[in-house]
C-alpha positions in Angstrom: 132.3 109.2 136.8 133.1 111.7 134.4 136.0 114.4 134.5 133.4 116.7 132.7 132.3 119.6 135.2 128.8 120.0 136.0 127.2 123.7 135.6 126.8 126.1 138.5 123.3 126.6 138.0 120.5 123.8 137.4 118.8 124.4 133.7 119.3 123.7 130.2 122.6 124.1 128.5 123.7 124.5 124.8 127.1 122.6 124.9 129.6 122.5 122.1 130.2 125.9 121.9 133.8 126.9 121.5 136.5 126.8 124.3 134.0 124.3 126.1 131.3 126.9 126.9 128.3 126.1 127.8 125.5 128.6 127.1 121.9 128.7 129.2 119.0 128.0 127.5 115.5 129.4 128.5 112.5 127.1 127.9 111.3 129.2 125.3 114.3 128.4 123.3 114.4 124.7 124.0 110.8 124.7 122.6 111.9 126.2 119.4 114.8 123.9 118.8 112.7 120.9 119.7 109.9 122.6 117.4 112.8 122.7 114.3 113.8 119.1 114.8 110.4 118.0 114.8 109.5 119.4 111.8 112.9 118.1 110.3 114.6 121.2 110.1 117.9 120.3 112.2 117.2 116.6 111.9 119.5 114.1 110.3 116.9 111.2 110.2 117.3 109.6 106.7 114.7 110.5 104.4 115.4 108.7 101.2 115.5 105.5 100.4 118.1 102.9 101.2 119.0 101.7 97.9 122.8 100.8 99.0 122.6 97.9 101.3 124.0 94.4 100.6 122.2 91.8 98.7 121.7 88.2 99.2 119.9 85.3 97.0 117.2 83.5 98.6 114.8 81.3 96.9 111.3 80.3 97.3 111.0 76.6 96.0 111.7 77.7 92.3 111.4 81.3 93.0 114.2 83.4 93.2 114.5 86.9 95.4 117.2 89.5 95.3 116.8 90.3 98.9 118.6 93.6 100.1 120.0 93.0 103.7 119.5 95.0 106.8 121.9 94.0 109.3 122.3 97.2 111.4 119.9 98.7 113.6 119.7 101.9 111.8 119.1 99.7 108.3 116.6 97.6 110.1 114.7 101.3 111.2 114.7 102.5 107.8 114.5 99.4 106.3 112.0 99.9 102.9 110.7 103.4 104.3 110.5 106.5 101.2 110.1 103.6 98.6 108.3 104.4 95.8 108.3 101.3 93.8 110.1 97.8 93.9 110.6 95.2 91.4 107.9 92.2 91.8 111.7 89.9 92.6 112.8 92.2 95.0 112.8 92.5 98.9 114.6 93.2 102.2 115.8 90.7 104.9 116.1 92.0 107.8 118.4 89.7 109.8 118.9 90.5 114.1 121.5 88.9 116.1 118.8 86.6 117.8 115.7 85.4 117.9 113.1 87.2 119.8 109.4 88.4 119.1 109.6 91.2 116.4 107.2 93.8 115.4 107.0 96.1 112.1 105.2 99.2 111.5 104.6 101.0 108.5 105.1 104.4 109.1 107.0 106.2 106.2 106.5 103.1 104.4 104.6 104.1 101.0 103.7 100.3 99.2 102.1 97.7 100.4 104.6 95.0 101.4 103.7 91.3 103.1 106.0 90.3 106.0 107.4 86.8 106.5 108.5 86.1 109.5 111.5 83.6 109.0 112.8 81.0 111.3 116.6 80.4 111.6 116.0 77.5 109.7 114.4 79.6 106.8 111.1 78.3 107.6 108.1 80.6 107.3 106.5 81.3 110.9 103.3 83.5 109.8 102.7 86.4 107.4 101.2 89.5 107.8 100.0 91.9 105.3 100.6 95.7 105.9 99.3 98.6 104.6 101.3 101.7 103.9 101.5 104.6 105.8 100.3 103.1 109.5 101.4 102.3 112.6 99.8 99.4 113.1 102.3 96.6 114.3 102.4 93.4 112.5 104.6 90.6 114.8 105.7 87.5 115.0 103.7 84.8 116.1 107.3 83.4 117.6 110.8 84.1 117.9 112.3 85.0 115.3 115.7 86.0 113.9 114.5 87.1 110.1 112.2 88.8 108.6 111.4 89.3 104.7 109.4 91.7 103.6 108.1 91.9 100.2 105.5 93.6 97.5 102.1 93.0 99.1 100.4 89.5 97.3 104.0 88.3 96.2 103.9 85.1 98.4 99.8 84.5 97.9 100.4 84.6 94.1 103.2 82.0 94.6 101.3 79.8 97.2 103.7 80.3 99.8 102.3 79.9 103.2 103.1 79.7 106.8 105.3 76.5 107.1 107.1 76.8 103.7 111.3 76.9 103.9 113.3 79.5 102.2 116.7 78.8 101.1 119.7 80.9 100.4 123.2 81.7 102.6 121.2 83.2 105.8 119.5 79.9 106.3 122.2 77.3 104.8 123.7 75.0 108.3 120.9 75.9 110.5 
């Protein structure tokens, strides 16, 4: 139970006013605020690419990968959205707290990507090519803790398939 007082009348209230006041709101006002938030006028959602994430050096045989590491829920939810280009040897490694089924989509992602679903020891479980700006689900074939996104075709050009083992600090001692 909280110490907050409940409003005397049922309805919607606008809070955050000075001196703890709440104002009742009618459904039309709520609709307008919702519409404005959906159109991005009030939204604080990220609309620019995240370029300042920590990086990790990975290897795929003789090929080196400079991977941005998305380790928090916020970083993972933005991922590579809004990026217009990405150097050939760069990617993004999504790190989850524990192995579980992982599914990715490409909403607001402008680049065609391939996702490698990776086991704790660095073994690629499966690969999925993903089309830009779609909401199609691309899922791991089994629970994984890591997903590495690269430019589409990068893995194929290097002959890297499911069963291939990646190297690097995230996969050491596992």
